[in-house]
Structures are given as structure tokens and as C-alpha cells.
C-alpha angles and dihedrals in degrees: 000000000000126000132185127201126185101129113109089219099078129200114282093013094283121149121257090248092054093050091046091050093051093046088053091052091051091047092048089052089052093241094119138018121223127208121183106205093169133322094339133059126238113209127195126190115235099224096198093054092046090051090050091051091049091050092049092049092047094054 
């Protein structure tokens, strides 16, 4: 799953700084990777890490 965000109107009405902060937290946790090809950011979910998180939360 890949997402791109460069629109200043972020999902859920959150500010750009809030979205950037949360994307950084997810990237630091290894749940997503971020690539900055220009002004925007492309994010990709790391399926193995997400599966591990799901398993940990289910137990």
C-alpha cells in the first residue's frame, strides 16, 4: 500500500505538521517507509511489521 501526501489540506482536517509528526512516528517504529521525491512524501506500509504488530496486539 502506497500513499502520497502533498496537499496542505490533510486527512481529517489535521494540520500538515500533525500529519508529518505522526508519519515520522510510524516510520521510526518501522511500520512505514517514507520517500520524499519532491515536495510531497510517498509512504509505504511495511507488511511484515504491521503483521507483527497485529499479532502482538492480538495476544
